[in-house]
N, C-alpha and C positions, 0 to 999 in steps of 0.2 A: 520750845519750852521742854526742860528735862525734869522728870519726876524724881522722887527721892531714891527709888530703886536704882535708876540709871546713875544718879549722883554718887551713891555709895559704891557702885561698880566702878565708876571712874576713879574715885579716891583710892580704892583697893589696887586698881591698875597702876596708878601713879606711884603709890607706896611701894608696890612690888618692883616696879621699874627702877625707882631711885635706889632701892635696897641692893640691886645688882650692880650699880655703878660705883665708881671709886668714891671714898668718903669725902674727899675734897677735890675740887677741880685743879688741874695743874695750871701753874703760872706760865705765861708765854716764855718760850725758850729764848735765851740771850741771843741777840743778833750776831751772826757770823761775819767777820770782817772780810767779805769776799774780795774787796779791793786789793788785799795783800797777795791774792793768788789769781791773777787774771788768766782767763782761758784764751790761748792763742788761736785755737781752731774752732771755737764755737761761733756760729753765725750771729751777727748783730741784728737783734730783732727790735731794737729801739727805734724811735722816730715814727714817721708817718709814711704809709704806703697804701696803694689801692688800685682800683681800676673802675672805669665807667664804660658802658657800652649802650649808647643810644642807637636806635634803629627805626626803620621805616618799612612798611609792607603794603601789599595790595591784595585784596580778596576778591575773587571773581563773582561770587553770588551770596545772597543771604541764606543762612541755614542756622536754625536754633539747635538742631542736634549736633552739627559739626562743632559749634562753639558752646556746647552745653555747660561745660565746666571751665573753659578757658576765657570765654568772653568774646571770642572771634565769631560773631553772629551776623555781622553786617557786611555787605559788599562795599568796595571802595578802599580808600587809603586809611591806614591806621598807624599809630606810632607807639613805641614801647621802649623801655630802657631797663637795664640791669646795672648793678654796680656794687662796690664794696670799698669802704675806707677803714683802715686800721691805724691806730696810733698807740704807742706804748713808751712809758717813761722808764728810765733806769731803775727807779725805786719800785717798780712793779705795777704802777697804776696804768690803766689802759682803757680804751674804748673802741668799739667797732660798729659800723653802720652797714647794713646789707639791704639791698632793694632788688625786687624781682617782679617782672611784668608791670612795671610802673607805666600807667597809661591804659591798661586794660582792666576789665572788671574782676580779674583774678589777681589783683596786685597784692604784694606782701612786703612789708618793711619791718626790719628787726634792728633794735639798738641794744648793745650790750656794753657794760662798762664796770669798772671797779678797781679794787686794789688786791692784786694776787696774794692769796693767804690771808686776806682780811674780810673783804666783802665782794658781792657781785650782784648787779641789777641787770635784769633782762626785760625789755619791752618789745611787744610785737603787735602790729596791726595788720590784718589780712581780710580779704574778701573772697567769698566762694559763691559764684552764681550757680544757678540750676535752671537753665532755659529749657523748658519742657515742650512747649508747642506755641507757634505763632500763626497756625492756620485756623484757629478757633474763632467763633463768633457767637453772640448772644443777644437777645432783645432786652435784657435786663439793664436797669439804670441803677445808679447809687452803688457802684461796684467797689468803692473804697470805704464804704461804711458798713453798719450792721443791719441796714434795712434795704433790701433789694426789691425794687418795684419795677413794674412794666409800664410802658408809655401809656399816656392818657387815652389814645385811640385804640388800645388793645382790645381785640375781639376774642373772648374766650371760647373754647370748643371742646368737645369730648375727645377729639383726635387732632393731631398736629396738622393734618392736611387741610382741616377746616379753619385753622386760625388765619383769618383773612388778611390781617395786617402784619403777619410775621415777617415776610420778606422785606418789606419796606422799613422795618424797625431793627433789622439786624445790624449790629456794630461789631467791628473786629475787637477781640480781646485776646490778650496774651496770657498764657499759663506759665509763670516763672516765679522763682523765689531768689532772694539774694541774702546771704548771711555776711554780717560784718561783725568782726571779733577783735576786741582789745584785750591783751594779756600782759600781766606784770608778774615777775618772779624775782624774789630777793632772797639772798643767802648771806649770813654773816657768821664769822668764826671768832667768837669772843675769846676762846682759849684753845690751845692745841687739843685736837681730837673731838672738839665740840662744834656743832653747827646749829644755827637757828635759821629756819626758812619760813617764807610767807609767799602766798601767791594769790592773785585775783584775776578773774576773767569775766568779761562783759560781752555778751553775744546778743545781737538783735537780728531777727529774721523777718523780712518783709516780702510781700509779693501776692501771688494769687494761685490757688490750687482748685482743681475740679473736684466737686463733691456731688454725689447722687442723692436726690430726695424723692420721697414718694407720698402721694395722696391715694388713699384707698389701697387696693391691691395691685393696681397696674399703671396708674398715671404717674409718670416719672418725669422729673426735670433734673438735668445735669447743670449745676451752678458754677460760675467762676467766683469763688468765695475769697475774700481777702484773708491774708495771713499776717498777723502782727504779734510775734512772740519776743519775749525778752528772758534771758537766763543770766543770772549772776552767780559766780562760784567764788568762794574764798576759802583759804586754808592757812594753818599755822603748824609748824613742827619744830621739834628740837631733836637732835641726834647726837649719838656718841659712837666714835669708832676707835676701839682700842685694838691691841694685838690679837686678843682672843675673843673679846666681847664687842658686839655691835648692837646698838639699840636705838630705837626711834619712837617718839610719841607724837601724835598729831591730831588735828581737828580739821574736818572738811565740812563745808556747807554749800548747799545749792538751793537757789531761789528762782522759781519759774513764774512768769507773769504773762497773761494773755491781755494785750491792751484792749481788745474789743470784747471784754468779759461780760457783756450783757446778753450774749447769745446772738445768733444770726436769724433774722426774720426775712422771708421771701414770699413774694406774691404767688399764689396758685394760678398758673396759666390756663388751667382747665375750668376755672370757676369765676363767677363775678366777684370782685373784690369786696362787695357788700354782703356776700354770703357768710355764714358762719365759718365755712372752710375756705374763705377767700385768701387766707395767709397761713403759712406754716413757720415753725420756729425749732431750732435745735441748738443744744448746748455746745459751746466751744470748750477746748481743754481748760480745766479749772486751774487757778493759781495754786501753787503748792511749794513746800520747802522741805529740805532734807538736811539733817545734821548727823555727823558721824564722828566718833572718837575711835582712835586706833593705836595700837602699840605693836611693835615688831621687835624681835630679839633674835640674835644669831650668836652662837657660842661654839668655839672650837674646843671640844673636849680634850683632844690631843691632836697630833699632827695629821692623822688620817681619819678623824671622826668629827662631824659637825652636827649640832642641833640648831634648829630654827623654829620660831613660833610666832604666831600672829593672832591677835585678838582685836575685833572691832565691834562696836555696837552702834546702831543707827536708828533714826526715827524719821518717818515721812508723815508730814501732816498736810491735810487738805480740808479746808472748812469754808469754801466758797458757797455763797447762797444758791439754792436751788432755783431753777426756773419753774414756772407752773407746769402742771401735767401737760397742758395744751394751751395754744393761743386762741382756740375755739371757744367763744364765750358761752356757747350752749353746753359745754362739757366741763364746767368749772367744778373743782372739787378741792377741799382743803388738803394740804400736804401734812403728813405726820410730824414733820420737823422742818426747820428752815434751812438746814444744811446737813451734809453727811456726817460731819464731825469725824472725818477719815483719819485713821492713824494706823500706821504699819511699823512694828518694831522688828528690827533685824539684828541678828547676831551671827558673827562669822568667827570661827575659831579653827586655827591650823597648827599642827604640830608635825615637823618634818625631821628626818634623820638620814644622813649620808655617811658612809664609811668605806674605807678600803682596808679591810682586815688582813688581806694577803696582797702581795704585789700584783697579782693577776686578777684579783676579785674586787668588784665594787658593788656596794649595796645601797639602795635607796628605798625609803618607805615614808609615806605621809598619810595623816589622817585629817579630814576636813569636816567640821560640823557647821551646818548652815541652817538657820532658823529664820523663817519669815512668818511673823505672828501678826495677822491683820486683825487689829482690835477696833475696826470701824463699827459703828452702831448698826444694829439690824432693826429694820422697820418694815411695816407692810405698806405697800404702795399700790394705788389704783393703776390699772393697766389701760391706757388709752391707745387705740390703734390708729396710727397715721392721722391724728387730728380729726378723725371722723366719728368714732363711736368709742364708748367705754366697754371694755371686754367683759365687765360684770364680775370680775373676780380680782382679788388683791394678790400681790406677789411680794415675797421677801427678797431683799438683796442678799447676795451670798459673798461674804468676805473671805476669799480664798486665802488659805495659809498652807505652808508646807515645812517640813523638817527633813533635812538630808544628812545621811552619814556616808561619807565617801572615803574609801581607803584605797591607796595605790602603793604597789610595791614592785621592785624590779631588781634584777641582778645581772651583771655583765661580767664575763670571764674571757680573759685573753688566752686562747688556745695556743697561739704561737705568735711569732712576729708578723705573720701574714694572715692571721684569722682570728676572729673573736665572735662570741655568741652572747646573746642577751635574752632574757625572758622576764615576764611580769604577770602579775595577777591584780585585777581591780574589782572592788566590790562597791556598789552603789545602791543605797536604799533610800527611797523617797516615801514619805508619809504626808498625805494630803487631806484636806477638809473640803467639803461641798463639791466633790467631784465624783465621777462615776467609779473610780477606784480609790480605795483608802490608802493602799500602799503598793509599791512596786519594788522588786529587787533585780538587779542586773549584775551578773558575774562575767568577767572578761578575762580570757587567758590568751597571751600572745608570745611569740618567740621570733627571734631574728638572728640570722647568720650573715657575717660579712667576711669575705675572703679576698686575698690578693695573691693568687698563685704565681703571678709573675709581675715584674716591675711595670709592665705595660697593661696589665689587666686588673680591674677592680670590679667586684660583683657583690650583690646582697639580695637576700630574700627574706620576706616577713610574712607570717600568717597570724591572723587574729580570729578567735572564736568568742562570741558573746551570746548570752541567753538572758532574756528578761522575762520574769514571771510577775503575776499580779494577784491581788486578792480578788474576791468575788466582784464581778462587774454588775453594778446596780444602776438603774435609771435615776437620774437626779430629779427630785421633785420639781414640778412646775415647768419642766422642759420636755416638750413633746418630741419623741424621736423613736425610731424603730428599736425595739428592745434587743434586737440581734446586732445592732451596729456597735462597732468598737472604734474608738478614737485611736489613731495610729501611735500617738505619743504615750498612750496608756495601755495599749493592748500587749499581750504576750508576744515575744518576737525572738527569733533565732537569726543571728548575723554572722556571716562568714566574710572575711576580707583577706586578700592576698596581694602582695606587691613585690616587685623585683626591679633591680637596676643593674646595668652593666656598663663599664666604661673601658674603652680600648684605645691604646696609643701605639699603633704599629710603627710610627715614626715620631721623632721629637716634635715635628711640626704639625702632626695630624692626630686629632682626638675624635672618636666616635662614641656616642652615647645612646643608650636605649633604656627606657623605664616604662613600666606597666602597672596599672592598679585595677583590681576587680573586687566587687562587693555583691553580696546578695542578702537581702532581708526577707525572711519568711514569717508571715503572720498566719500560722496554721489554724489557730483557734478563731479566726475572724471570718464570718460568713457574709457580713455586710460592712463594707469599708475597704480599706487598702488591704490587699491580700498578699502582694508580692512587690518587691522593688529591687532592681539590680542595675549595675552600672560597669562599664569597662572603658578604660582610657589607655592610651599609650603615647609616648613622645620619643621621636628619634631626632638626634641633632649631630651636627658635624662642625668642627672648627679646623681650619687649615691655614697655617702660616706659609704662604707661598714663598715669601722671602722677608727680610727684615723690614721691608717697607709696605708690604701688602698682606692683609689678613681678611679671610672670608669666613663667615659662619652661615649655617642654614638649619632649619628645624621644621618638623611636621608634627602635629598633634591631632589626635581623633579621640572624641569622647562621645559615648552613647549611654543614655540614661533611659530605662524603661520602668513602668509601673503598671500593675493590674489592680482593677477595682471591681467590686460587686455591689449591686443595689437591688431595690425592690420597688416596683410600682404599686404593689398591693400592700405595703407595710407589713410584710411577712417574710417568706423565704426569698432568697435572691433569685430574680428572674431576668435580669439583664446585666451584661458585663461590658467593660471597656478597658482598653489599654492605651497608655500614653507613651510615645516614643519621642525622644529629643536627641538629635545628632549634631555636633559641632566639629568642624574641621578648620584648622589654622595652620598656615605654612608661611615661612618667612625667610628671606635671604639678606645678609648684611655684608657690606664691603667697606673696608677702611684702607686708604692708600696714602702713604706719604710720597707724593709725586716728586717733590723737591725738598730733601731733608732740611729741617729748620726754616723752611720757607712756605711750602704749600701742602696742605692736608685736604684730601677729598674723601667723602664717604656717601654711602647710599644704602637705604633700607627699603625693602619691598615686603609687603604683608598682604596676604589673601586669607579671608575667613568667610565661612558660610554656615548657616544654621538651618535646620529643617525640623519642624515639629509636627507630629501626627497624632490625631485622636481618633481611635478606631472603635466601632461598636460591633457587637456580635450579630445583632438583629435589627440594626437601623443604619440609615445612611451615615457615612463618616463625614466629620467636618473637613473642609478643605485644608490642605497643608498650610502651615505657617512657615514662611521662608524669609531669609534675609541674607545679604552678602556685603562684604566690605572689601574694597581694594584700596590700598594705600601705597604711595611712593614718596619717599623723602630723599632729597639730594642736599648735601651741605659741603661747603668748602671754606677754608680759612687760609688767607694769604697774609703773610707777615711782612708788611711794608718796611718796618723798622723793628728794632728790638722790643719797642714798647708800643707799637701801633700795628693793629691787625685789622684787616677787612674781612668781613664774613658775609657770604651769600647763602641763601637757602631757598629751596623750592619744595612745596608739598602739594600732593594731589590726593584727593580722597573721593571715592565713589561708593555711596551707600544706597542700597535698595531693599524694600521689603514688601512682602505680600501678607497682609493681615486681613482676614475676612471680617473681623469685628470693626475695621475701619474703612476698607475698600468700598467706595460707593455709598458710604453712610453719611448723609448730610445732617443738618440741624433737625429737619423734619421727615426724614426717610421713614423712620419707624413711627407708626400712628400713636403709640402711647408713650414715646420717649422724646421729649424735647431736649436734644443734645446740643453739643458744641460744634459739631461738624468737623472734627479733627481728621486731617488727611494723613495718609501714610507718610513716614519721614524719608522721602527720597531726595538725594542731593548728589551733586557733581561739582566739587569745589577745587579751585586752584588757588594756591597762596604763594606769592614770592616775597622775600624779605631781604633787606640788607642792613648791616650794622657795622659800626666801627668800634673797636675796643682800644682804649687808651690806658696803659699801665703807667703809674707814676710812683715816685718815692722821694 
């Protein structure tokens, strides 16, 4: 629902937009009799052509992580197919069908058709799985609904080791989600230079995710909670493309629905179900909708100068009914209102300028204004602690809002045919409500130099310096925290970054490359919180064309990230410190060989990657290192049996291992106050072989 102010703004936008367009739409141009001038050398694209590639494969073992996004999670035989069919008429009508991974959980089908220069329709259906873990188990029943209960013979206890019927009631559960998406796009050209567009998207996400819940201050249960989301998006637009002026006006809407919107209820494993705290409940993501109107303009002032502008206004609404404060009948209290009546109004305005006033000089500047006005109602709410007791004091919700002013500018100058330099200045001011800092200002200055002293050598270097300052840091009411603590995204900060690249081609068949990046963030005014962060990474690569039939590539990348933090046990001055260090190394080699020209192609890719994470304390025992490694080998070959028939063979090997102290040896009841899911570390060793036949036709 749009109020009168938004409607007036929309009318003004439309009036201004139409004012800039030609007074009347141009009639379609007269058809050109192309048949009188046939092209002797143009390829004939009319008719039907395409290809299909059915295949079969075998996987050596089950692994959720290996097939997390592809669907290759089960051992045994699997089938898959790819293909494409295209048809085009002489009058410009056409259609195309494309399919990928048909037979797998990551399948994708696209259909496109239309009349060239008149209209186009695009349809797509695709699936994306996310297989997270299949080593998990839980005693809970009713996992597909909104009421999760324990078995009738369940024996509650104060700790997991004394839950006498736990082991006999464990059942395997899988933590996974699957997204299914249907999309449609339409474009129509009613007149020359004009285009009308529409799009629609329906997305459904189902599955199960792990969620932590708590009774009291220490009794925890990790639940396998069902996921049932739906999102619908639609939009309409009209655009004009002239020689100097381009303009577009559009509407976009998004509608989110949680199918299980009554909230999630679960039985307390530490208490008798007849006790007041025998059950818990928490709210699921509420239904909401978003509407946006937007206009975009681009205008070439003259040959070397262009202006562009964008304005959009939006509104997010959320008015789902509240759940009660608690499911505990002994702590009942009336709510101040039935729903939040949430409303967020957004405005985004951008004005840009680019020009080349001199043959060697190019200038760019743009200003962006962004406003997020959270107009949700504020009320006082009772505070119930983990369904056990009332805190005794009311709290008000905090509708966070912000206003941003962002200015970016840059200039590039060509010093010579082999060198150029560029520099820029950015200014970012954020004004916030209901947060520890009212406003922040960040100023960024950067410069870059690119040179090519020789035909075989390219190099560049870039340096960036940024400084962020803030207003007085004040503790937000009703939030208990150390007054010396500073949130890293609001704290004053000095940032320095440097990067460089070099590429050398000592021979026409050989290319060597090296790139490096470094940054350091200093939080000098922070005594509690993040005090420093820095990172360094570099990549070396080589490409060598041994002969016209054999190419090799290799690379090595190393990245190291570090951060330092300070905290306090006494809620005062900092008295303990820790540093976090993460290092990743990746290396790979690739070979492509045309063994028999126009007949046999062979390739191989080898990848190795490892990661180490360290958490160190100055006056306490360090956590064990987090470690993981991945080894991957891929071999593939294509043999052309005929001009239109090819046989493809592929082999893939992947070995992944990890050491994670948060999972290693931690079962469902290992921790006395945590009823977990018993997830294992994701180690696997998988071999996959596959064969397919591609058939081209026309």
